C-alpha positions as YAML, in Angstrom:
chain: A
units: angstrom
residues:
- id: 1
  name: MET
  ca: [-27.14, -4.45, -14.68]
- id: 2
  name: ALA
  ca: [-28.23, -2.67, -17.93]
- id: 3
  name: ILE
  ca: [-32.00, -2.26, -18.50]
- id: 4
  name: ALA
  ca: [-33.30, -3.95, -21.58]
- id: 5
  name: SER
  ca: [-34.69, -1.48, -24.17]
- id: 6
  name: GLU
  ca: [-38.52, -1.26, -24.93]
- id: 7
  name: ASP
  ca: [-37.84, -2.61, -28.46]
- id: 8
  name: ILE
  ca: [-36.36, -5.88, -27.03]
- id: 9
  name: ARG
  ca: [-39.25, -6.18, -24.69]
- id: 10
  name: ARG
  ca: [-41.79, -5.76, -27.53]
- id: 11
  name: ARG
  ca: [-39.94, -8.25, -29.64]
- id: 12
  name: ALA
  ca: [-39.96, -10.75, -26.71]
- id: 13
  name: LEU
  ca: [-43.80, -10.27, -26.26]
- id: 14
  name: THR
  ca: [-44.47, -10.61, -30.04]
- id: 15
  name: ALA
  ca: [-42.46, -14.00, -29.94]
- id: 16
  name: ILE
  ca: [-44.54, -15.08, -27.05]
- id: 17
  name: GLN
  ca: [-47.81, -14.36, -28.78]
- id: 18
  name: ALA
  ca: [-46.43, -16.33, -31.85]
- id: 19
  name: GLY
  ca: [-45.96, -19.37, -29.56]
- id: 20
  name: GLU
  ca: [-42.23, -19.22, -28.92]
- id: 21
  name: HIS
  ca: [-40.98, -20.64, -25.67]
- id: 22
  name: PRO
  ca: [-39.43, -18.14, -23.25]
- id: 23
  name: SER
  ca: [-36.13, -20.01, -23.11]
- id: 24
  name: THR
  ca: [-35.75, -19.71, -26.98]
- id: 25
  name: ILE
  ca: [-36.69, -16.07, -26.84]
- id: 26
  name: ALA
  ca: [-34.12, -15.45, -24.09]
- id: 27
  name: ARG
  ca: [-31.35, -17.16, -25.99]
- id: 28
  name: VAL
  ca: [-32.05, -15.45, -29.25]
- id: 29
  name: LEU
  ca: [-32.40, -11.93, -27.69]
- id: 30
  name: GLY
  ca: [-29.47, -12.33, -25.23]
- id: 31
  name: VAL
  ca: [-31.54, -11.76, -22.11]
- id: 32
  name: GLY
  ca: [-32.34, -13.79, -19.05]
- id: 33
  name: GLU
  ca: [-35.24, -16.28, -19.19]
- id: 34
  name: ARG
  ca: [-36.62, -14.84, -16.02]
- id: 35
  name: SER
  ca: [-36.71, -11.38, -17.59]
- id: 36
  name: VAL
  ca: [-38.98, -12.76, -20.39]
- id: 37
  name: TYR
  ca: [-41.40, -14.16, -17.83]
- id: 38
  name: ARG
  ca: [-41.41, -10.86, -15.95]
- id: 39
  name: TRP
  ca: [-42.16, -8.91, -19.12]
- id: 40
  name: VAL
  ca: [-45.12, -11.26, -19.87]
- id: 41
  name: SER
  ca: [-46.47, -10.69, -16.35]
- id: 42
  name: GLN
  ca: [-46.07, -6.84, -16.72]
- id: 43
  name: SER
  ca: [-47.75, -6.87, -20.11]
- id: 44
  name: LYS
  ca: [-50.93, -8.22, -18.64]
- id: 45
  name: SER
  ca: [-51.29, -4.91, -16.77]
- id: 46
  name: GLY
  ca: [-50.43, -2.94, -19.98]
- id: 47
  name: GLN
  ca: [-46.82, -2.26, -18.87]
- id: 48
  name: THR
  ca: [-44.23, -2.80, -21.68]
- id: 49
  name: ALA
  ca: [-41.80, 0.15, -21.06]
- id: 50
  name: PRO
  ca: [-38.89, -0.40, -18.61]
- id: 51
  name: MET
  ca: [-39.78, 0.42, -15.06]
- id: 52
  name: PRO
  ca: [-37.89, 3.46, -13.74]
- id: 53
  name: ARG
  ca: [-35.10, 2.50, -11.45]
- id: 54
  name: GLY
  ca: [-35.40, 4.02, -8.02]
- id: 55
  name: HIS
  ca: [-32.51, 5.27, -5.89]
- id: 56
  name: ARG
  ca: [-32.41, 5.16, -2.20]
- id: 57
  name: PRO
  ca: [-32.25, 8.71, -0.89]
- id: 58
  name: LEU
  ca: [-28.93, 9.54, 0.94]
- id: 59
  name: ALA
  ca: [-29.28, 8.88, 4.68]
- id: 60
  name: LEU
  ca: [-27.07, 11.88, 5.45]
- id: 61
  name: ASN
  ca: [-27.84, 15.29, 4.24]
- id: 62
  name: GLY
  ca: [-25.36, 17.83, 2.79]
- id: 63
  name: ASP
  ca: [-24.66, 19.44, 6.14]
- id: 64
  name: GLU
  ca: [-24.01, 16.09, 7.75]
- id: 65
  name: MET
  ca: [-21.69, 15.11, 4.91]
- id: 66
  name: GLU
  ca: [-19.74, 18.36, 5.49]
- id: 67
  name: ARG
  ca: [-19.60, 17.62, 9.16]
- id: 68
  name: LEU
  ca: [-18.39, 14.11, 8.52]
- id: 69
  name: ASP
  ca: [-15.62, 15.42, 6.24]
- id: 70
  name: ALA
  ca: [-14.47, 17.99, 8.86]
- id: 71
  name: LEU
  ca: [-14.41, 15.36, 11.58]
- id: 72
  name: VAL
  ca: [-12.11, 13.06, 9.56]
- id: 73
  name: LYS
  ca: [-9.83, 15.84, 8.62]
- id: 74
  name: GLN
  ca: [-9.50, 16.79, 12.21]
- id: 75
  name: ARG
  ca: [-9.04, 13.17, 13.42]
- id: 76
  name: PRO
  ca: [-7.95, 10.84, 10.59]
- id: 77
  name: ASP
  ca: [-8.04, 7.83, 12.99]
- id: 78
  name: ILE
  ca: [-11.57, 8.39, 14.23]
- id: 79
  name: THR
  ca: [-13.73, 5.19, 14.22]
- id: 80
  name: LEU
  ca: [-17.03, 4.69, 12.49]
- id: 81
  name: GLU
  ca: [-18.81, 4.37, 15.96]
- id: 82
  name: GLU
  ca: [-17.13, 7.68, 17.02]
- id: 83
  name: LEU
  ca: [-18.33, 9.39, 13.81]
- id: 84
  name: LYS
  ca: [-21.83, 8.09, 14.39]
- id: 85
  name: ALA
  ca: [-21.96, 9.50, 17.85]
- id: 86
  name: ALA
  ca: [-20.47, 12.78, 16.76]
- id: 87
  name: LEU
  ca: [-23.29, 13.19, 14.15]
- id: 88
  name: PHE
  ca: [-26.02, 12.49, 16.62]
- id: 89
  name: ARG
  ca: [-27.80, 10.31, 14.16]
- id: 90
  name: ASP
  ca: [-29.44, 6.88, 14.61]
- id: 91
  name: VAL
  ca: [-27.99, 5.32, 11.44]
- id: 92
  name: HIS
  ca: [-26.03, 2.11, 10.97]
- id: 93
  name: ILE
  ca: [-22.22, 2.35, 10.90]
- id: 94
  name: SER
  ca: [-22.38, 0.87, 7.33]
- id: 95
  name: THR
  ca: [-24.07, 4.11, 6.39]
- id: 96
  name: ILE
  ca: [-21.14, 6.11, 7.75]
- id: 97
  name: HIS
  ca: [-18.80, 3.76, 5.82]
- id: 98
  name: ARG
  ca: [-20.62, 4.33, 2.52]
- id: 99
  name: ALA
  ca: [-20.65, 8.13, 3.19]
- id: 100
  name: LEU
  ca: [-16.92, 8.17, 3.75]
- id: 101
  name: ARG
  ca: [-16.34, 6.36, 0.49]
- id: 102
  name: ARG
  ca: [-18.54, 8.84, -1.35]
- id: 103
  name: LEU
  ca: [-16.31, 11.50, 0.14]
- id: 104
  name: GLY
  ca: [-13.22, 9.69, -1.24]
- id: 105
  name: TYR
  ca: [-11.84, 8.34, 2.07]
- id: 106
  name: ARG
  ca: [-10.12, 4.98, 2.19]
- id: 107
  name: CYS
  ca: [-8.61, 3.16, 5.21]
- id: 108
  name: LYS
  ca: [-4.88, 3.90, 5.49]
- id: 109
  name: LYS
  ca: [-2.50, 5.34, 8.10]
- id: 110
  name: THR
  ca: [1.04, 6.50, 8.29]
- id: 111
  name: LEU
  ca: [2.67, 7.33, 11.58]
- id: 112
  name: ARG
  ca: [5.20, 10.18, 11.79]
- id: 113
  name: ALA
  ca: [7.37, 11.18, 14.68]
- id: 114
  name: ASP
  ca: [6.06, 14.01, 16.93]
- id: 115
  name: GLU
  ca: [9.66, 15.37, 16.76]
- id: 116
  name: GLN
  ca: [8.97, 16.50, 13.22]
- id: 117
  name: ASP
  ca: [7.23, 19.43, 14.69]
- id: 118
  name: ARG
  ca: [10.28, 20.64, 16.51]
- id: 119
  name: ALA
  ca: [11.60, 23.88, 15.03]
- id: 120
  name: ASP
  ca: [15.12, 22.57, 14.38]
- id: 121
  name: ILE
  ca: [13.79, 19.42, 12.64]
- id: 122
  name: LYS
  ca: [11.36, 21.47, 10.65]
- id: 123
  name: VAL
  ca: [14.25, 23.63, 9.35]
- id: 124
  name: ALA
  ca: [16.38, 20.55, 8.49]
- id: 125
  name: ARG
  ca: [13.55, 18.97, 6.67]
- id: 126
  name: HIS
  ca: [12.79, 22.03, 4.72]
- id: 127
  name: LYS
  ca: [16.38, 22.46, 3.63]
- id: 128
  name: TRP
  ca: [16.38, 18.80, 2.53]
- id: 129
  name: ARG
  ca: [13.16, 19.31, 0.50]
- id: 130
  name: ILE
  ca: [14.75, 22.23, -1.31]
- id: 131
  name: MET
  ca: [17.90, 20.09, -1.97]
- id: 132
  name: GLN
  ca: [15.80, 17.38, -3.51]
- id: 133
  name: LYS
  ca: [14.81, 19.49, -6.44]
- id: 134
  name: SER
  ca: [18.37, 20.12, -7.50]
- id: 135
  name: ILE
  ca: [20.03, 16.71, -7.22]
- id: 136
  name: ASP
  ca: [20.21, 13.94, -9.82]
- id: 137
  name: PRO
  ca: [18.32, 11.06, -8.35]
- id: 138
  name: HIS
  ca: [20.57, 8.58, -10.30]
- id: 139
  name: ARG
  ca: [23.38, 9.50, -7.96]
- id: 140
  name: LEU
  ca: [21.47, 8.62, -4.73]
- id: 141
  name: VAL
  ca: [22.20, 5.45, -2.88]
- id: 142
  name: PHE
  ca: [19.85, 4.99, 0.16]
- id: 143
  name: LEU
  ca: [20.81, 2.72, 3.10]
- id: 144
  name: ASP
  ca: [18.81, 1.25, 5.97]
- id: 145
  name: GLU
  ca: [18.55, -1.84, 8.18]
- id: 146
  name: SER
  ca: [15.53, -4.05, 8.93]
- id: 147
  name: GLY
  ca: [14.88, -7.27, 10.72]
- id: 148
  name: ALA
  ca: [13.57, -10.63, 9.63]
- id: 149
  name: ALA
  ca: [12.83, -13.88, 11.52]
- id: 150
  name: THR
  ca: [11.90, -17.51, 11.00]
- id: 151
  name: ASN
  ca: [8.45, -16.88, 12.67]
- id: 152
  name: MET
  ca: [7.18, -14.45, 10.00]
- id: 153
  name: THR
  ca: [3.66, -15.04, 8.53]
- id: 154
  name: ARG
  ca: [0.93, -13.07, 7.04]
- id: 155
  name: LEU
  ca: [-0.91, -11.03, 9.76]
- id: 156
  name: ARG
  ca: [-4.45, -11.60, 8.24]
- id: 157
  name: GLY
  ca: [-6.32, -14.36, 6.45]
- id: 158
  name: ARG
  ca: [-9.97, -15.37, 5.53]
- id: 159
  name: ALA
  ca: [-12.40, -17.48, 7.37]
- id: 160
  name: LYS
  ca: [-16.13, -17.97, 7.29]
- id: 161
  name: GLY
  ca: [-18.26, -15.72, 9.30]
- id: 162
  name: GLY
  ca: [-18.20, -16.60, 13.04]
- id: 163
  name: ARG
  ca: [-15.04, -18.69, 12.74]
- id: 164
  name: ARG
  ca: [-11.40, -17.89, 13.48]
- id: 165
  name: CYS
  ca: [-8.67, -17.87, 10.88]
- id: 166
  name: HIS
  ca: [-5.78, -20.12, 12.13]
- id: 167
  name: ASP
  ca: [-2.22, -20.35, 10.97]
- id: 168
  name: ARG
  ca: [0.98, -21.65, 12.53]
- id: 169
  name: ALA
  ca: [4.36, -20.10, 13.38]
- id: 170
  name: PRO
  ca: [7.09, -20.90, 15.95]
- id: 171
  name: GLY
  ca: [5.97, -19.80, 19.39]
- id: 172
  name: GLY
  ca: [9.18, -20.32, 21.39]
- id: 173
  name: HIS
  ca: [12.33, -20.44, 19.44]
- id: 174
  name: TRP
  ca: [13.23, -18.73, 16.11]
- id: 175
  name: ASN
  ca: [16.15, -17.22, 14.32]
- id: 176
  name: THR
  ca: [16.43, -13.51, 13.82]
- id: 177
  name: THR
  ca: [18.45, -11.85, 11.12]
- id: 178
  name: THR
  ca: [19.45, -8.16, 10.56]
- id: 179
  name: MET
  ca: [19.34, -7.07, 6.83]
- id: 180
  name: ILE
  ca: [21.44, -4.14, 5.66]
- id: 181
  name: SER
  ca: [20.79, -2.92, 2.19]
- id: 182
  name: SER
  ca: [21.03, -0.13, -0.33]
- id: 183
  name: ILE
  ca: [18.78, 0.77, -3.17]
- id: 184
  name: ARG
  ca: [19.16, 2.90, -6.27]
- id: 185
  name: LEU
  ca: [16.81, 4.54, -8.67]
- id: 186
  name: ASP
  ca: [17.11, 1.60, -11.03]
- id: 187
  name: GLY
  ca: [16.04, -0.87, -8.31]
- id: 188
  name: ALA
  ca: [19.52, -2.31, -7.79]
- id: 189
  name: THR
  ca: [20.18, -3.47, -4.21]
- id: 190
  name: GLU
  ca: [23.27, -4.58, -2.29]
- id: 191
  name: CYS
  ca: [22.27, -6.51, 0.82]
- id: 192
  name: MET
  ca: [24.08, -8.30, 3.65]
- id: 193
  name: ALA
  ca: [22.33, -10.42, 6.29]
- id: 194
  name: ILE
  ca: [23.88, -10.98, 9.69]
- id: 195
  name: ARG
  ca: [22.88, -12.39, 13.12]
- id: 196
  name: GLY
  ca: [22.67, -9.71, 15.74]
- id: 197
  name: PRO
  ca: [22.25, -5.88, 15.71]
- id: 198
  name: THR
  ca: [23.95, -3.37, 13.39]
- id: 199
  name: THR
  ca: [27.07, -1.91, 15.15]
- id: 200
  name: GLY
  ca: [29.74, 0.40, 13.87]
- id: 201
  name: VAL
  ca: [31.91, -2.58, 13.08]
- id: 202
  name: VAL
  ca: [29.18, -4.30, 11.23]
- id: 203
  name: PHE
  ca: [28.31, -1.24, 9.21]
- id: 204
  name: ARG
  ca: [31.98, -0.77, 8.39]
- id: 205
  name: GLU
  ca: [32.21, -4.34, 7.10]
- id: 206
  name: TYR
  ca: [29.07, -3.97, 4.97]
- id: 207
  name: VAL
  ca: [30.53, -0.79, 3.36]
- id: 208
  name: ARG
  ca: [33.93, -2.51, 2.83]
- id: 209
  name: GLU
  ca: [32.78, -5.83, 1.55]
- id: 210
  name: VAL
  ca: [29.51, -4.99, -0.16]
- id: 211
  name: LEU
  ca: [28.67, -1.35, -0.76]
- id: 212
  name: SER
  ca: [32.02, 0.18, -1.74]
- id: 213
  name: ARG
  ca: [32.34, -2.23, -4.73]
- id: 214
  name: THR
  ca: [29.22, -0.67, -6.35]
- id: 215
  name: LEU
  ca: [29.94, 3.00, -5.61]
- id: 216
  name: ARG
  ca: [31.01, 5.35, -8.36]
- id: 217
  name: PRO
  ca: [32.54, 8.95, -8.10]
- id: 218
  name: GLY
  ca: [29.70, 11.35, -7.66]
- id: 219
  name: ASP
  ca: [27.38, 8.99, -5.86]
- id: 220
  name: ILE
  ca: [25.71, 10.24, -2.69]
- id: 221
  name: VAL
  ca: [25.12, 7.69, 0.09]
- id: 222
  name: VAL
  ca: [22.10, 8.64, 2.22]
- id: 223
  name: ALA
  ca: [21.29, 7.03, 5.57]
- id: 224
  name: ASP
  ca: [19.52, 7.91, 8.78]
- id: 225
  name: ASN
  ca: [21.16, 8.94, 12.03]
- id: 226
  name: LEU
  ca: [21.68, 5.47, 13.46]
- id: 227
  name: SER
  ca: [24.87, 5.71, 15.73]
- id: 228
  name: ALA
  ca: [26.38, 2.80, 13.64]
- id: 229
  name: HIS
  ca: [26.19, 5.00, 10.43]
- id: 230
  name: LYS
  ca: [28.44, 7.52, 12.13]
- id: 231
  name: ASP
  ca: [31.35, 5.14, 12.14]
- id: 232
  name: ALA
  ca: [34.40, 7.34, 10.87]
- id: 233
  name: GLU
  ca: [36.17, 4.45, 9.12]
- id: 234
  name: ALA
  ca: [32.96, 3.57, 7.23]
- id: 235
  name: ARG
  ca: [32.53, 7.08, 6.10]
- id: 236
  name: GLU
  ca: [36.17, 7.21, 4.97]
- id: 237
  name: LEU
  ca: [35.60, 3.96, 2.94]
- id: 238
  name: ILE
  ca: [32.71, 5.60, 1.11]
- id: 239
  name: GLU
  ca: [34.68, 8.78, 0.42]
- id: 240
  name: GLN
  ca: [37.62, 6.80, -0.96]
- id: 241
  name: THR
  ca: [35.34, 5.71, -3.85]
- id: 242
  name: GLY
  ca: [34.66, 9.30, -4.78]
- id: 243
  name: ALA
  ca: [31.17, 9.23, -3.24]
- id: 244
  name: LYS
  ca: [29.77, 11.42, -0.53]
- id: 245
  name: TYR
  ca: [27.85, 10.55, 2.64]
- id: 246
  name: TRP
  ca: [24.84, 12.63, 3.53]
- id: 247
  name: PRO
  ca: [22.89, 11.92, 6.78]
- id: 248
  name: LEU
  ca: [19.18, 12.35, 6.54]
- id: 249
  name: PRO
  ca: [17.41, 14.85, 8.78]
- id: 250
  name: ALA
  ca: [16.55, 13.33, 12.11]
- id: 251
  name: TYR
  ca: [13.13, 11.55, 12.52]
- id: 252
  name: SER
  ca: [12.58, 11.53, 8.76]
- id: 253
  name: PRO
  ca: [12.14, 7.94, 7.51]
- id: 254
  name: ASP
  ca: [9.61, 9.23, 5.04]
- id: 255
  name: LEU
  ca: [12.51, 10.75, 3.16]
- id: 256
  name: ASN
  ca: [14.10, 7.31, 2.62]
- id: 257
  name: PRO
  ca: [12.69, 5.23, -0.26]
- id: 258
  name: ILE
  ca: [14.21, 2.12, 1.16]
- id: 259
  name: GLU
  ca: [11.55, 2.16, 3.91]
- id: 260
  name: GLN
  ca: [9.04, 1.17, 1.20]
- id: 261
  name: MET
  ca: [11.34, -1.38, -0.17]
- id: 262
  name: TRP
  ca: [11.48, -3.11, 3.23]
- id: 263
  name: SER
  ca: [7.65, -3.24, 3.19]
- id: 264
  name: LYS
  ca: [7.73, -5.24, -0.09]
- id: 265
  name: VAL
  ca: [10.51, -7.44, 1.12]
- id: 266
  name: LYS
  ca: [8.72, -8.31, 4.39]
- id: 267
  name: ALA
  ca: [5.48, -8.95, 2.54]
- id: 268
  name: VAL
  ca: [7.33, -11.57, 0.44]
- id: 269
  name: LEU
  ca: [8.94, -13.03, 3.55]
- id: 270
  name: ARG
  ca: [5.59, -13.40, 5.24]
- id: 271
  name: ARG
  ca: [4.24, -15.20, 2.24]
- id: 272
  name: LEU
  ca: [7.16, -17.65, 1.96]
- id: 273
  name: LYS
  ca: [7.16, -18.41, 5.77]
- id: 274
  name: ALA
  ca: [10.75, -19.46, 5.96]
- id: 275
  name: ARG
  ca: [11.27, -21.55, 9.16]
- id: 276
  name: THR
  ca: [15.07, -22.13, 9.13]
- id: 277
  name: LYS
  ca: [18.04, -19.77, 8.77]
- id: 278
  name: GLU
  ca: [18.96, -21.32, 5.40]
- id: 279
  name: THR
  ca: [15.48, -20.92, 3.90]
- id: 280
  name: LEU
  ca: [15.13, -17.46, 5.40]
- id: 281
  name: TYR
  ca: [18.28, -16.33, 3.34]
- id: 282
  name: GLU
  ca: [16.79, -18.01, 0.34]
- id: 283
  name: ALA
  ca: [13.51, -16.16, 0.90]
- id: 284
  name: LEU
  ca: [15.38, -12.91, 1.37]
- id: 285
  name: ALA
  ca: [17.12, -13.38, -1.91]
- id: 286
  name: GLN
  ca: [13.79, -14.11, -3.64]
- id: 287
  name: ALA
  ca: [12.30, -10.99, -2.05]
- id: 288
  name: LEU
  ca: [15.11, -8.78, -3.21]
- id: 289
  name: ASN
  ca: [14.95, -10.13, -6.68]
- id: 290
  name: SER
  ca: [11.26, -9.28, -6.85]
- id: 291
  name: ILE
  ca: [12.11, -5.52, -6.68]
- id: 292
  name: THR
  ca: [11.66, -3.90, -10.07]
- id: 293
  name: PRO
  ca: [12.84, -0.58, -11.50]
- id: 294
  name: GLU
  ca: [9.20, 0.44, -11.56]
- id: 295
  name: ASP
  ca: [8.95, -0.18, -7.80]
- id: 296
  name: ALA
  ca: [12.06, 2.03, -7.20]
- id: 297
  name: LEU
  ca: [10.69, 4.85, -9.34]
- id: 298
  name: GLY
  ca: [7.50, 4.82, -7.39]
- id: 299
  name: TRP
  ca: [9.28, 4.80, -4.07]
- id: 300
  name: PHE
  ca: [11.72, 7.68, -5.07]
- id: 301
  name: ARG
  ca: [8.72, 9.65, -6.38]
- id: 302
  name: ALA
  ca: [6.77, 9.15, -3.17]
- id: 303
  name: CYS
  ca: [9.57, 10.53, -1.15]
- id: 304
  name: GLY
  ca: [9.99, 13.61, -3.35]
- id: 305
  name: TYR
  ca: [13.13, 12.67, -5.34]
- id: 306
  name: LEU
  ca: [11.13, 12.72, -8.58]
- id: 307
  name: PRO
  ca: [8.43, 15.02, -9.76]
- id: 308
  name: SER
  ca: [4.85, 13.76, -9.20]
- id: 309
  name: GLN
  ca: [3.12, 12.43, -12.29]
...
C-alpha cells in the first residue's frame, strides 16, 4: 500500500481544523477515513510526516542462504522439514519457504530415466541434439500413445481448513481407451482412439487409415521405441508417402513434444469428467480442438526443435 505524502496529511489536518468531517476529507483526498483519524491522533504528538516503514530482518543470514541454495541444487526434492534440519536452525518451515522463493525456487519436478546416464544412451541423445539444429521443424511429425478412462477427475480441489475435499468417480467399473496421435509444429493432430493396447496391427491401421493421408514427401515421422512402432508394414506405409521414419533415442520422452500435448489433453479430460465411452470420445475431440499453434510452438521449443526465445 502506498504511503500518503506529507502534503496530503497537512491538507487533511488543515481541513479538520476548519471543521470538515473526516469522511468528507477522505473522499476529497482519495484516502481512507481511518487514515484521517490516525493522522489526527499522530498530530496531537506533533507527528505529521509519514512514519518510516520498518522491514523485518531476514531470519536467515547470507551464509545460511548460500547453504540453502546448495542443498536444493544437490537434492531438488528435499522437503522443507529436511532443509530446516540441515540448517540446524530453530525457524518455522514458512521461513524456509520464503527463503526459497527469494532464491528463485518454485515447486516443480520432472522425472527422467536413470538409463539416460548410460554411455550408449548419452551418445545417441547427443547425436540427436546435434541433428535438431539442422532440421526444418515444419517437417517433423511426432507420434505417441496415451490412455484415457471414464473415471478421470481432477486430482486436487479446495476445501475449508480442517475439512476434506470430496469428489466422485467410478470406483469399480470404467471404460479405458488408448489414444494414438500425431502433432505438427502448427498444432495439427491426427488421432485415433481404440479399446485395448497398441499392437503392431493397431499401429499399422493407424498409419494406413489416419496418418498416411496427411503425410507429405519430405516429412519425418518420429516416435519412441515401442515395439508396435517397429512394425515393418507400418514403416513401409510411411515411406510410400515419401516420408521418413526416425526412432527417438531410447529413454528420451523429453525429446518428444507430444508428451506435453498429452498433459494438456488429460487436463481437459479431467475437467470434463466423461463417464461413458461416448462422452469420453466427445471430450477427447474437445481436448484436441483446444490445442493451438502457440501451444505446439512452445512444446517444440521446450524439446529443443526451435531456438529459445
